[in-house]
N, C-alpha and C positions, 0 to 999 in steps of 0.2 A: 594521650594525643588523639584528637578527633579524626575519624576517617574522613577522607574527602567526600563531598556530596556527589551523588550520581548525576549524570546529565539531566535526568528527569527532575530530580530535586533542585538542581541548580536553576533549571529553567523556571520551575514554579516559584522559586524565591525571587528571581528577576522579574517575573510577571506580577508578583504581589507588590513589589516596589513601584511598578508602573502605575498602579491604581491609586497610589497615595496622591491626594490632591485633586483627583478627577471626580467631579460631582456624580454620585450614583445615578441620578436621573438622566444626566447627559450620556453616561455610558450605556444605560439601558436603552435609550432612544436610538443610539448609534447601532447597538447590537440588533434591535428589532429591524432596522432598515437593512442591515447586512444579511440577516436571516432571509429576508425577502429575496435579495439578490442571490444568495447561496442556493435557495430552493427553486429559483426561477428557471424558466426554460428558454428565455430570450437572451442570446449572447449579447454582450455589451461591446461598444466600440470605444469605451473609456474606462480607466481604472475604477474599480469599485471603491477603493479606499481613497477618500478625497483629501483628508488632512490628518494631523496627528491624533486628534480625538477619535476619528474613525479607526486609525491604525492601532491605537491603544485598546479600544473596545474589541476590535477583531482579535488582537493578540491574546487578550485576557480570556476571551470567550472561545476562540477557535484553536489557538496554538496547542493547548493540552490534548485536545481530541485528535488533531492532525498528527501531532507527535506520536501518540499511542497507535494510531492506525498505520502510519508509515513504519513505525518500529516493528509492529506485528508482521507487516508484509516483508520487511527486510530480514527479520529473524527466519521466516520460512525460506526466503531466498538464500540466506547465508548457509542454511543446512544443505541446500542443493549445490553449493560451491564451497565446500569446506576448506579447500586449499587456496582460496582466492580472497583477496580483499582489495578494495579500490585504493589506488595510489593518488587519485585525483577525482574530484566530484564537481559536477555542474548541476545546480538546482534551477530548473526552468519554471518561471512563474512562481518562484519560491516565496514571494511576499516577505514576511518577517522571519522566515528561515526555519520553520519547524522541521522540515525534512533534513536540513543540515545537522540539527541536533540529533535526529533519529539515526542518521548515518554514523555520527560520532559515538552514539550509544551502542550501535551494533558492532562497529569496528573502531575501538578507541585509538586515540593518537592523532597527531596533526597530519594534515595533507593539504595540498592546494585545493581551495574551495571557492567557487564563484556562484553567486546567486544572481539570477537574471529576473527582472520584473519591470513592469512599466509604471508602477506606482511609487513615486519618490518618497511619500510619507512612510510606506511600508519598508522600503530599503533603509531609510534613515533609522527607523525604530529597530529593525532587525540588527543593524550594526550596533546600536546601543545595547540591545539585549545580549548579543554575542560577546560583548566585552566582559561579561561575567564568566566566560569559559576560556581558559588559556588556549585550548586547541582551536577554538573558533574565532578568537579575536583577530587573527590575520585574514579572515575571509574577505573576499572582494565582493562588493555590492554594486552591481552595474545596472543602470537603467537601460532597458531594452524593450522594444515593442514585441510582444509575444504573438507571432503570427507568421504570415507567409514569407516575410523578409528576414526571419530569424536566422542568425548564424551561430553555430555552436562550435567552439574550438575542440580539437581532439581531446578526449578525456577517457578515464576508465569507466566512470559511472555517471549516468544522467538520471535524475529523478524528475518526474512530472506529477505533482500531487495536487489534486483539487483545483485544477486550472482548465482542463479541456472543456468543461461545461460553460466557461465564460467566453469560448471562442466560436466562431462560425465553423461550419463543416470544412471549408477550404483551409482555414487557419489550423484546425486540429490536424488535418492530414499533413500539412507542411511541417508542423512542430514535431510530430512523431517521426516523420521521415528524416528530419534534421538530426534528431536524437539517434536514430538508427545508424546514420552515416557517421556520426562523431564518436560514438561510445562503444566500449567493449561490453557494457551491460546497461540495460534500460529498465527502469521500474516505473510503472504508471499506476497511480492510485486515484480513485474517484469515489464519490459517495456510494454507499451500498443500496442504491435504488435501481429500479429497472432501467432508467435512463443512464445512470452512471455505469451500470454493467454494460449497456449497449456501447457506450463510448470506449470502455476497456476492451470489449471484443473487437471493435473496429481497430483499435491500436494494436491488439494482439495479431490480427490478420496482417497488418502492415509490417509489423516487426518480423513475422515469419516470412513474408514476401521479400523482405530485405536480407534474408539469409540468417536471421538469428534463431536460436533454439529457446524454447520455453523452459524455464527453470522452476517456476512456481506461479500460481498454486497448482496449475495443471500437471498431471503426471506424463504429459505427452505434448507434441506439437501438432497433433491432428486436429480436426475440426471439433469444436465444443459440442458435446452430446446433448446439451440442453436445447430444447425446442424453443426457438424465438417466440416470445409472447406468452409462453406458458410458465416460465420460471426464470430466475436469474441467480447467478452465483455471487454470493457475498459472504462476508465474515463479520466478526464483532470484536472490538477491543474495549476493555474496561477502562473508564476514565473517571478520575476523582473530580467531583464538582467543586468549583470555586464558589465563593460567596456571590460572585457576579452571575454564575450559572443559576444558582438558587433564586436570586433576585429576579432575573429575567423570566425564568421558566415557572417560578412559583412552586418549585418542588422542594421536598424535604429530604430526599435521599442524598447520601454523600457521594453517590457515583451515578454514572450512566454508561450505556454501551454505545459506542460509536460504530455504526455499520459502514462497511467499506468494501469495494471491489478493487482488485488489482491484478497486474500481470508483471512478471519479471522475465526478461529474456537476455540471452548472452550470445556473443560472437563465438565463444568457445563452447565445448560440450559440457553441459552441466550433468548432475546426477539427481534428477527430480525424484520426488516421492513415488513409491510404487502405486499408492492411491492416497486420496486425501478425504478427510471427514468434511462434508459440505453442509451438514446440518447439525444442530445441537443434538448430541447423543441422547437416546431415550433409555433410561435405566429402569428396568423392571425386575421383579423378583427372579433372581437366578439367571438373568440374561440382559444383554445390552444390544440395542438396535443401532447400527451405524449406517448412515447414508454416505456412500463412497463414490467418488469419481476416480476411475482407474482405467485400465486397459485389459484386453484379453488377446491371446494370439490370433492372428488373422485366419479366417476360414479358408480352407483349401477348396479349390474349385475344380479339381480333377474328377474323373469318374471312378466308379468302383473297379473298373477293369483297365483303366489307362493312367498314365502318369499325369501329374499336375502340370499344366502348361507353363512354360517359361513366362515370367513376368506377372504371375497372378498373386504373388506374395506382396501385398501392399503395406505391410507393417502392422504393428499392433492396432487393434480396433478400440476406440474410446468407449467406455462404458459408464453408466450411471445407474446405481441401484443400491439396494439395502442388503446388509449382511447381519446375521444374528450371531453374537458371541455368547456362549453359555459357560457355566462352571466346568463343563467337560473339557473346555479348551485350556484348563489349567492357568499358567501364568498369563496367557493372552487375555483371559477374562479379567484379571486384575488390571491389566493395561487398558482394556476397553472401558472399565469403570473410571479410570483416570483420564481417558481421552477427552479432548476438548474440540469444539468446533474449530476447524481450520488445521488440525493436527495431521501430520503424515501418518499413514497406516499401511502395514503394521509399524509400530514405533521402532526407530533405529536401535539396533542391538546396543545395550549398555545404557540406554536412556532411563535414568532413575531405576536401574536394575530390572527394567521390564524386558520380558522376552519378546 
């Protein structure tokens, strides 16, 4: 008896069927135009996906990468909320539904799901693709303008993936605020570029102001320690390249890395990582260099002869720095060699028998 396909494999099979009968040249031209919109800096006032050909090209080219990026973000989030899973989900600006597939891959099983998007061709195609998965077949696909007038019904989880860059600043603010009001948990994912990171940081600030707690990737809800304009926080997810990817990009590799920035926040108290690996670890002879975002205890502001004044403990101080793990650290050294960009550090007890 054959094992059931994973959500990832089911999605890829459904996407492969979509390309049957679509002229490769037409698909490539649509993808090139969509790439310009995807990488552009000018918010649009109309849906980027204009017709079924656009939607099919987008789905074939972007859905696998979006799925892997959102899945990676949700995996980190799920580790911070081990006793919680969403009973309902709203995907804002969900297009063809990649985030709904990622949520199902992270927390298997059926749940009420609503995808909101303003592009009818994307919604229609998303409905068609979701028919391949029993858990997603009942998903509701609703046309809705994603902006200041957006209304989100009360739900456990709201995802907002790869959509804020298409909005004006005012619409971005309204969408994040609506999500914070409606949901127990909000996850925002954007491209792993300086601009994408800036949008994530803005969303992070608004979520905290609305009373939510940061669950991932940050180990804290304090200000980000990265100096604006000097660096940006992002991660990478490995994506298998389809034939369309190779055709459009002219590449020969069977994979690529999707760079993304994200933030996950909750109404309830999460258990965020102690620190997180924010760069690809550097493995050298007998040592591993880890760039970590973490916290340290607050500095005490009292004098040598007097007590610490009341109210000076402002909570953990966010830190950003490098640590070196060597063979002298025993099992932790093996864990460091196995650590990946985006992982929690130190690894949770019992993870792959790592200390």
